[in-house]
VEXTORLUM-687672 format. One record per residue: x, y, z of N, C-alpha, C in turn. Coordinates in steps of 0.05 Angstrom, whole numbers, padded with zeros to 5 digits, always signed. Atoms other than C-alpha are relative to their C-alpha. Example, Ala and Ser with C-alpha at 12.3 -4.5 7.8 and 13.67 -1.06 7.14 Angstrom:
<atoms>
+00018-00024+00000+00246-00090+00156+00018+00024+00000 -00016-00024-00001+00273-00021+00143-00015+00022+00014 
</atoms>
This chain:
<atoms>
+00017-00024+00000+00000+00000+00000+00018+00025+00000 -00015-00025+00001+00024+00070-00015-00010+00017+00023 +00006-00017-00023+00027+00116+00045-00004+00029-00008 +00003-00028+00006+00002+00187+00043+00025+00015+00006 -00025-00015-00003+00056+00239+00038+00005+00008+00028 -00003-00009-00027+00044+00265+00108+00012-00022+00017 -00010+00022-00016+00056+00196+00137+00029-00007-00007 -00028+00005+00008+00120+00186+00096+00018+00020+00014 -00016-00020-00014+00146+00251+00125+00003-00007+00030 -00001+00006-00028+00128+00230+00195+00020-00022+00007 -00019+00022-00006+00170+00167+00191+00026+00004-00015 -00026-00009+00011+00227+00205+00158+00007-00014-00027 -00006+00013+00025+00220+00168+00092+00017-00025+00004 -00017+00023-00006+00254+00108+00126-00014-00027-00005 +00014+00025+00003+00201+00057+00110+00010-00014-00025 -00008+00015+00023+00226+00003+00064-00017-00025-00002 +00016+00024+00002+00201-00068+00071-00018-00002+00025 +00017+00001-00024+00141-00080+00116-00016-00026+00001 +00019+00021-00003+00089-00133+00102+00014-00028-00003 -00012+00027+00001+00110-00206+00117-00016-00016-00021 +00013+00018+00019+00097-00251+00057+00008-00029+00007 -00005+00028-00006+00102-00326+00054+00030-00006+00000 -00029+00004+00001+00177-00320+00040+00015+00014+00022 -00013-00014-00022+00190-00279+00102+00010+00028-00006 -00009-00027+00007+00201-00213+00065-00018+00020+00014 +00016-00019-00014+00179-00154+00105-00009+00023-00018 +00011-00023+00015+00135-00098+00078+00001+00025+00016 -00002-00026-00012+00124-00027+00098-00012+00002+00028 +00015-00004-00025+00078-00037+00158+00017-00003+00025 -00017+00005-00023+00128-00067+00207+00017+00024+00007 -00018-00022-00005+00175-00010+00198-00015+00026+00006 +00015-00024-00008+00120+00042+00204+00000+00002+00030 +00002-00002-00028+00110+00024+00276+00026+00004+00014 -00026-00004-00013+00183+00019+00292+00011+00028-00003 -00009-00028+00004+00199+00086+00261-00016+00019+00016 +00017-00018-00016+00140+00119+00294+00010+00000+00029 -00006+00002-00028+00161+00093+00361+00028+00008+00008 -00027-00005-00008+00236+00097+00361+00011+00027-00010 -00011-00024+00011+00246+00159+00319-00016+00025+00009 +00016-00024-00007+00193+00203+00349-00005+00002+00030 +00010-00010-00025+00158+00202+00415-00009-00022+00019 +00010+00015-00023+00149+00167+00482-00006+00021+00020 +00004-00020-00020+00120+00203+00540-00011-00012+00025 +00008+00009-00027+00093+00200+00611-00017+00022+00012 +00017-00020-00013+00042+00234+00655+00000-00002+00030 +00000+00003-00029+00063+00215+00725+00028+00003+00011 -00028-00004-00008+00133+00243+00734+00003+00026+00015 +00001-00026-00014+00119+00298+00785+00024+00006+00016 -00022-00010-00016+00164+00338+00828+00007-00018+00024 -00004+00016-00024+00155+00292+00888-00003-00029-00007 +00002+00028+00004+00169+00218+00885+00005-00014+00027 -00003+00013-00026+00157+00175+00947+00010-00028-00003 -00009+00027+00004+00184+00112+00915+00030-00002-00004 -00029-00001+00004+00258+00130+00917+00014-00013+00024 -00017+00012-00020+00309+00090+00955+00029+00003-00007 -00028-00004+00005+00382+00110+00959+00017-00014+00021 -00018+00013-00018+00434+00065+00990+00026-00004-00014 -00026+00001+00013+00507+00072+00974-00001+00010-00029 +00003-00014+00026+00489+00118+00915-00017-00016-00019 +00018+00015+00018+00440+00067+00887-00026+00015-00002 +00026-00013+00004+00376+00095+00858-00020-00021-00010 +00021+00018+00009+00312+00055+00851-00026+00015-00002 +00027-00010+00002+00242+00071+00829-00019-00024+00002 +00019+00022-00003+00188+00024+00855+00014-00027-00001 -00015+00024-00002+00241-00028+00868+00017-00007-00024 -00016+00005+00024+00274-00024+00799+00025+00017+00001 -00025-00014-00001+00347-00006+00799+00005+00016-00026 -00006-00018+00023+00368+00053+00754+00030+00005+00000 -00029-00004+00002+00441+00052+00733+00006+00028-00012 -00006-00027+00010+00474+00120+00721+00029+00006+00004 -00026-00012-00005+00538+00159+00717-00005+00030+00007 +00004-00027-00010+00547+00227+00750+00028+00013+00003 -00025-00014-00003+00606+00275+00741+00001+00017+00025 +00004-00013-00027+00580+00311+00804+00007+00029+00002 -00009-00028-00002+00611+00379+00789-00013+00017-00021 +00012-00019+00018+00575+00439+00758-00027+00009+00009 +00026-00012-00008+00517+00486+00770-00022-00008-00019 +00020+00009+00019+00482+00466+00706+00005-00029-00006 -00002+00028+00004+00467+00393+00695-00011-00008-00028 +00009+00012+00025+00462+00357+00628-00007-00029+00005 +00009+00028-00005+00420+00294+00635-00007-00013-00026 +00003+00013+00026+00425+00248+00575-00016-00026+00003 +00017+00024+00000+00372+00195+00561+00000-00013-00027 -00004+00014+00025+00383+00142+00508-00026-00009-00013 +00023+00009+00015+00337+00114+00455-00005-00030+00003 +00009+00028-00002+00306+00045+00442+00023-00020-00005 -00019+00022+00003+00349-00017+00451+00029+00007+00003 -00028-00007-00004+00413+00021+00467+00003+00008+00029 -00005-00006-00028+00443+00049+00531+00016+00026+00003 -00014-00026-00006+00480+00106+00565+00028+00002-00011 -00027-00002+00011+00547+00088+00534+00001+00015-00027 +00001-00015+00025+00524+00121+00470+00005+00030+00004 -00006-00028-00007+00536+00187+00506+00029+00004+00009 -00027-00001-00010+00609+00173+00521+00015+00025-00010 -00014-00023+00011+00636+00228+00475-00011+00026+00012 +00012-00024-00012+00587+00279+00504+00008+00002+00029 -00008+00000-00028+00605+00259+00575+00028+00011+00002 -00028-00008-00001+00679+00268+00562+00004+00030-00007 -00003-00028+00010+00669+00335+00526-00012+00020+00020 +00015-00020-00015+00618+00369+00571+00006+00000+00030 -00004+00002-00029+00639+00346+00640+00021+00020+00010 -00020-00021-00007+00695+00398+00639-00014+00026+00009 +00014-00025-00006+00643+00453+00645-00027-00004+00014 +00027+00005-00011+00577+00421+00666-00001-00026+00016 +00005+00026-00013+00551+00367+00712-00014-00017-00021 +00011+00018+00021+00537+00308+00666-00010-00025+00014 +00012+00024-00010+00490+00252+00684-00011-00016-00023 +00012+00018+00020+00474+00192+00639-00014-00022+00015 +00015+00022-00013+00424+00138+00655-00006-00022-00020 +00012+00023+00015+00403+00069+00631-00029-00001+00008 +00028+00004-00006+00328+00067+00626-00004-00029+00009 +00006+00028-00008+00301+00006+00663-00008-00017-00023 +00005+00018+00023+00298-00053+00617+00023+00000-00020 -00022-00003+00019+00361-00031+00581+00027+00004+00016 -00026-00004-00013+00436-00029+00596+00002-00016+00026 -00005+00013-00026+00453-00044+00668-00023+00004+00020 +00022-00005-00018+00387-00022+00698-00017-00025+00003 +00016+00024-00006+00337-00071+00727-00023-00004-00020 +00022+00008+00018+00282-00108+00690-00024-00010+00016 +00020+00012-00017+00240-00129+00750-00025+00018+00003 +00024-00016+00001+00178-00091+00729-00020-00014-00019 +00020+00012+00017+00113-00118+00700-00012+00019-00020 +00012-00020+00017+00086-00054+00671+00021+00018-00012 -00020-00016+00014+00129-00019+00619-00013+00023-00014 +00014-00022+00012+00088+00043+00609+00018+00025-00002 -00015-00025+00002+00113+00112+00590-00001+00015+00026 +00002-00013-00026+00089+00136+00657+00023-00009+00019 -00022+00011-00016+00139+00090+00691+00026+00013-00007 -00025-00012+00009+00196+00118+00650+00002+00029+00009 +00000-00028-00009+00176+00189+00667+00008+00002+00029 -00006+00000-00028+00179+00174+00741+00030-00008+00004 -00029+00008-00002+00247+00139+00731+00018+00024-00003 -00017-00023+00005+00278+00202+00703-00003+00020+00022 +00005-00019-00021+00245+00247+00754+00013-00009+00026 -00012+00011-00024+00270+00201+00809+00030+00005+00001 -00029-00005+00001+00342+00208+00786+00005+00030+00006 -00003-00029-00005+00334+00284+00785-00003+00007+00029 +00005-00006-00028+00306+00286+00855+00020-00014+00018 -00019+00015-00017+00353+00233+00884+00027+00013+00001 -00026-00013+00002+00415+00269+00860-00002+00030+00006 +00006-00028-00005+00383+00337+00876+00012+00017-00023 -00010-00014+00023+00398+00361+00806-00015+00026-00004 +00012-00027+00005+00386+00435+00791+00008+00010-00028 -00007-00011+00026+00386+00475+00727+00005-00022-00021 -00003+00024+00016+00375+00411+00688-00008+00006-00029 +00007+00001+00028+00378+00408+00612-00003-00029-00008 +00005+00028+00007+00347+00343+00589+00005-00004-00030 -00006+00007+00028+00374+00312+00525-00010-00028-00005 +00011+00026+00005+00333+00255+00498+00002-00009-00029 -00003+00010+00027+00350+00213+00437-00024-00018-00008 +00020+00018+00012+00298+00180+00393-00025-00001+00017 +00025+00003-00015+00240+00152+00434+00000+00016+00026 -00001-00015-00026+00264+00190+00496-00005+00030-00003 +00006-00028+00004+00249+00257+00465-00025+00009+00015 +00024-00007-00014+00179+00257+00492+00001-00006+00030 -00004+00006-00029+00201+00226+00558+00011+00025+00013 -00012-00023-00013+00245+00286+00573-00019+00024-00002 +00020-00022+00002+00191+00334+00548-00020-00002+00023 +00020+00002-00021+00141+00306+00597+00013+00004+00028 -00014-00004-00025+00192+00305+00654+00003+00030+00005 -00003-00029-00003+00205+00379+00640-00026+00013+00008 +00026-00012-00007+00131+00395+00643-00007-00005+00029 +00007+00008-00027+00124+00359+00709+00020+00011+00021 -00021-00009-00019+00188+00388+00740+00011+00027-00008 -00008-00026+00011+00190+00461+00719+00020+00015+00018 -00019-00015-00017+00231+00485+00779+00028-00011-00002 -00026+00012+00002+00288+00438+00764+00011+00000-00029 -00008+00003+00028+00288+00432+00688-00002+00027-00014 +00000-00026+00013+00308+00493+00647+00000-00003-00031 +00000+00003+00029+00310+00463+00577-00002-00029-00009 +00004+00027+00012+00294+00404+00531+00013+00000-00027 -00013+00003+00026+00336+00380+00473-00007-00028-00011 +00006+00026+00013+00311+00326+00425+00022-00006-00020 -00021+00009+00018+00362+00286+00386-00012-00020-00020 +00011+00016+00022+00337+00259+00319-00028-00010+00007 +00028+00007-00006+00264+00260+00341-00018+00024-00005 +00020-00021+00006+00201+00302+00336+00002+00009-00029 -00006-00006+00027+00214+00298+00262-00025+00007-00017 +00024-00007+00015+00142+00305+00241-00023+00005+00020 +00020-00008-00020+00104+00336+00299-00026+00009-00014 +00026-00008+00011+00030+00342+00283-00011-00018-00022 +00008+00018+00022+00026+00285+00232-00025-00016+00009 +00023+00016-00005-00038+00244+00227+00001-00026-00016 +00000+00025+00014-00054+00173+00204-00028-00008-00008 +00025+00011+00009-00109+00141+00164-00007-00025+00016 +00009+00025-00014-00150+00083+00192+00016-00024-00011 -00015+00022+00012-00114+00037+00143+00028-00002+00012 -00027+00001-00012-00046+00057+00170-00001-00009+00029 +00002+00008-00028-00070+00049+00241-00003-00031+00003 +00003+00029+00000-00092-00022+00225+00027-00014-00006 -00026+00011+00008-00025-00036+00192+00019+00002+00024 -00017-00003-00023+00010-00010+00255-00006-00022+00020 +00008+00021-00019-00030-00058+00299+00011-00027-00009 -00011+00025+00011-00009-00116+00253+00031+00000+00004 -00029-00001-00003+00063-00092+00258+00009-00008+00028 -00006+00007-00028+00062-00099+00334+00001-00031+00002 +00002+00029-00002+00042-00172+00326+00024-00012-00013 -00023+00012+00014+00097-00185+00276+00026+00004+00016 -00024-00005-00016+00150-00153+00321+00001-00020+00023 +00000+00018-00022+00129-00196+00379+00006-00029-00009 -00003+00028+00010+00128-00259+00337+00029-00005-00010 -00026+00004+00013+00195-00248+00301+00018+00023+00005 -00014-00024-00008+00232-00196+00340+00027+00004-00014 -00027-00004+00010+00303-00208+00317+00001+00007-00030 +00000-00006+00029+00289-00210+00242-00010+00028-00006 +00012-00026+00004+00245-00149+00245+00019+00022+00009 -00018-00021-00011+00293-00109+00288+00025+00004-00017 -00024-00002+00016+00354-00125+00246-00006+00013-00027 +00007-00012+00026+00320-00108+00180-00008+00029+00004 +00007-00028-00006+00292-00045+00211+00025+00017+00003 -00024-00015-00003+00361-00023+00232+00015+00004-00027 -00015-00001+00025+00393-00039+00165-00013+00018-00020 +00015-00015+00020+00339-00006+00124-00008+00028+00008 +00012-00025-00009+00319+00053+00167+00018+00018+00017 -00015-00015-00020+00371+00075+00218+00027+00010-00008 -00026-00007+00009+00434+00084+00178-00001+00016-00026 -00003-00014+00025+00455+00132+00123+00024-00011-00015 -00023+00010+00016+00506+00122+00068+00027+00007+00013 -00024-00008-00013+00557+00156+00113+00005-00014+00027 -00002+00014-00026+00545+00112+00174+00023-00021-00002 -00022+00018+00000+00609+00076+00191-00008-00029+00007 +00007+00028-00004+00609+00000+00192+00002-00007+00030 -00002+00006-00029+00630+00000+00266-00025+00009+00015 +00025-00009-00012+00568+00040+00284-00022-00019-00007 +00021+00019+00008+00524-00006+00244+00001-00026+00016 -00004+00025-00015+00553-00067+00278-00007+00004+00030 +00006-00005-00028+00547-00035+00347-00030+00001+00005 +00029-00003-00003+00474-00017+00338-00014-00027-00003 +00013+00026+00004+00454-00085+00310+00006-00019+00023 -00007+00017-00023+00492-00121+00365-00017+00007+00025 +00016-00008-00023+00455-00080+00417-00030-00008-00003 +00027+00009+00006+00388-00095+00383-00003-00030+00006 +00001+00029-00004+00405-00169+00386+00002-00008+00030 -00003+00006-00029+00424-00166+00460-00025+00009+00016 +00023-00009-00015+00359-00132+00479-00020-00022+00006 +00020+00020-00008+00304-00171+00514-00022+00000-00022 +00019+00002+00023+00260-00195+00456-00029+00001+00009 +00028-00002-00010+00198-00197+00500-00005+00029+00010 +00003-00026-00012+00209-00131+00536+00000+00023-00021 -00003-00022+00020+00231-00088+00476-00026+00006-00015 +00025-00006+00013+00166-00096+00437-00021+00011+00019 +00019-00011-00020+00126-00082+00501+00005+00030+00003 -00006-00028-00003+00163-00017+00509-00011+00016-00023 +00010-00015+00024+00147+00004+00438-00030+00002-00001 +00029+00001+00003+00075-00016+00443-00014+00021+00016 +00013-00021-00017+00061+00035+00497+00003+00028-00010 -00009-00027+00007+00091+00094+00461-00021+00016-00015 +00018-00016+00016+00040+00115+00409-00028+00004+00013 +00026-00004-00014-00017+00111+00460-00001+00027+00014 -00001-00025-00015+00006+00176+00493-00003+00024-00018 +00005-00023+00017-00018+00243+00465+00024+00020+00000 -00024-00016-00001+00052+00271+00455-00004+00027-00013 +00004-00025+00013+00030+00324+00406-00015+00020+00018 +00015-00018-00018-00019+00352+00456+00018+00011+00022 -00019-00008-00021+00036+00354+00509+00019+00022-00011 -00018-00019+00012+00081+00391+00461-00013+00028-00002 +00015-00025+00003+00028+00444+00449-00002+00015+00027 +00003-00013-00026+00024+00457+00524+00027+00007+00014 -00026-00003-00013+00099+00459+00538+00006+00029+00006 -00003-00028-00005+00104+00534+00530+00028+00011-00002 -00028-00009+00003+00179+00537+00520+00011-00010-00027 -00013+00009+00025+00226+00529+00461+00010-00028+00002 -00011+00027+00002+00240+00458+00442+00023+00001-00020 -00024+00000+00017+00310+00449+00413+00004-00028-00012 -00003+00025+00014+00323+00396+00361+00027-00001-00014 -00025+00005+00014+00390+00368+00338-00004-00025-00016 +00008+00023+00017+00372+00323+00280+00019-00005-00023 -00015+00007+00024+00404+00288+00222-00014+00013-00024 +00011-00012+00025+00394+00323+00155-00005-00020-00021 +00004+00021+00020+00393+00257+00119-00029-00004-00007 +00029-00001+00004+00318+00256+00128-00010+00025+00012 +00007-00026-00011+00298+00329+00136-00025+00000+00018 +00022-00002-00019+00252+00347+00194-00023+00017-00012 +00024-00015+00009+00181+00370+00176-00008+00018+00023 +00006-00019-00021+00171+00433+00217-00028+00013-00002 +00026-00013+00005+00101+00450+00191-00018-00002+00024 +00017+00002-00024+00068+00424+00254+00007+00020+00022 -00008-00020-00020+00109+00470+00299-00011+00027-00008 +00009-00026+00009+00090+00529+00256-00031+00002+00001 +00029+00000+00000+00017+00509+00250-00011+00005+00028 +00010-00002-00027+00008+00504+00326+00015+00020+00017 -00014-00021-00014+00054+00561+00344+00017-00010+00023 -00017+00012-00020+00101+00516+00383+00029+00010-00005 -00027-00010+00005+00169+00551+00391+00020-00022-00002 -00020+00021+00003+00227+00510+00366+00024+00012-00013 -00024-00006+00015+00298+00515+00341+00012-00026-00009 -00010+00024+00013+00325+00463+00293+00028+00004-00009 -00028+00000+00009+00399+00449+00283+00005-00027-00013 -00007+00025+00014+00424+00397+00233+00029-00006+00005 -00027+00009-00006+00485+00357+00251+00014-00011-00024 -00011+00011+00024+00495+00333+00180-00015-00025-00008 +00015+00024+00010+00472+00273+00139+00008-00026+00013 -00006+00025-00014+00485+00221+00192-00024-00019-00001 +00022+00018-00005+00443+00161+00208-00015+00010+00025 +00017-00007-00023+00398+00159+00270+00016+00004+00026 -00016-00002-00024+00457+00163+00319+00022+00022-00003 -00020-00021+00006+00491+00231+00307+00020+00004+00023 -00018-00004-00023+00522+00232+00377+00024-00018-00002 -00023+00017+00004+00567+00174+00358+00011+00000-00028 -00008+00000+00027+00569+00182+00283+00017+00025-00007 -00015-00025+00005+00594+00254+00283+00000+00016+00026 +00001-00012-00026+00608+00271+00356+00011+00028+00001 -00011-00027-00001+00650+00333+00342-00021+00021-00008 +00020-00018+00010+00595+00367+00302-00024+00000+00019 +00023+00002-00019+00541+00342+00350+00006+00017+00025 -00007-00015-00024+00578+00370+00410+00000+00030-00005 +00000-00028+00008+00587+00436+00374-00028+00011+00000 +00027-00008+00001+00513+00441+00361-00013+00001+00027 +00011+00000-00027+00494+00421+00431+00011+00022+00017 -00012-00022-00015+00542+00471+00460-00014+00027-00006 +00015-00024+00007+00506+00526+00422-00028+00001+00013 +00026+00002-00012+00439+00502+00447+00001+00005+00031 -00003-00004-00029+00463+00500+00520+00004+00029+00006 -00004-00028-00004+00487+00571+00514-00025+00016-00003 +00026-00014+00005+00420+00594+00486-00019-00004+00024 +00018+00006-00023+00382+00559+00542+00010+00016+00025 -00012-00014-00023+00430+00590+00593-00007+00029+00000 +00006-00028+00002+00420+00660+00567-00029+00006+00005 +00028-00004-00003+00345+00652+00566-00008-00002+00030 +00007+00005-00028+00345+00629+00639+00017+00017+00019 -00016-00018-00018+00395+00682+00666-00019+00020+00014 
</atoms>
């Protein structure tokens, strides 16, 4: 089936094969759901200023009994809190940690279910993830926080910012919010539901083909490709689809409209960002392109990415002086 132009823009033109045929070839639908979920928005509505489910012992942080692994440079009045995308972990921010910790307090986390964080949770809702991030902020008593969220975590950090306005001073999306305001036909929605089923049934094949066909550009180094695919293969094949399935249920666009502050985007120019939704709904934004990288600009072109992020941090700082 041919997708309407607006939908193609929303998924960054990354859709290739999706529908499973009898030979196991994937068609466009499977990748619709994966691109929607990992390249755009996850969110939460229960990540308030106060969390009563925090337990700290020997610098350990837990939310509702689930361990949250993190790194903390500990020094600096302004804190940069980095949140990774789907099926990867906090190590993807290594270059940013090394670069920015000289001037700012840098915190990176593994979202529960990924990296070294715990998996002992039955409900993998976006609300849970919002509280996880807010718990780290409160537990470490972070102030003047700039949240940087890659891929699916763009909306997580947006929602945390909305719920924690006295601590969070800015939000930066990394290769996400690429088609804010897009809509889907009923046919596409049905195809998305079918895609969830296919992902649960054949996770590894779907995830690998998704990565190969949608997440890399012609300039993506082979080491980056190998790293991402290896991480996809190491992910929990039951948990990962569950995480994705919760994402598009949250009204992220409506949350964006109520944010009331400038949203900063550092995106790849390989698949240009559709900014028409921001303009239509008068949502303030600033878009910076890091170049024609794949979906992981922070590791594909860290020097340029750090340069762009440094500019954004300065703008946020001036606005909050």
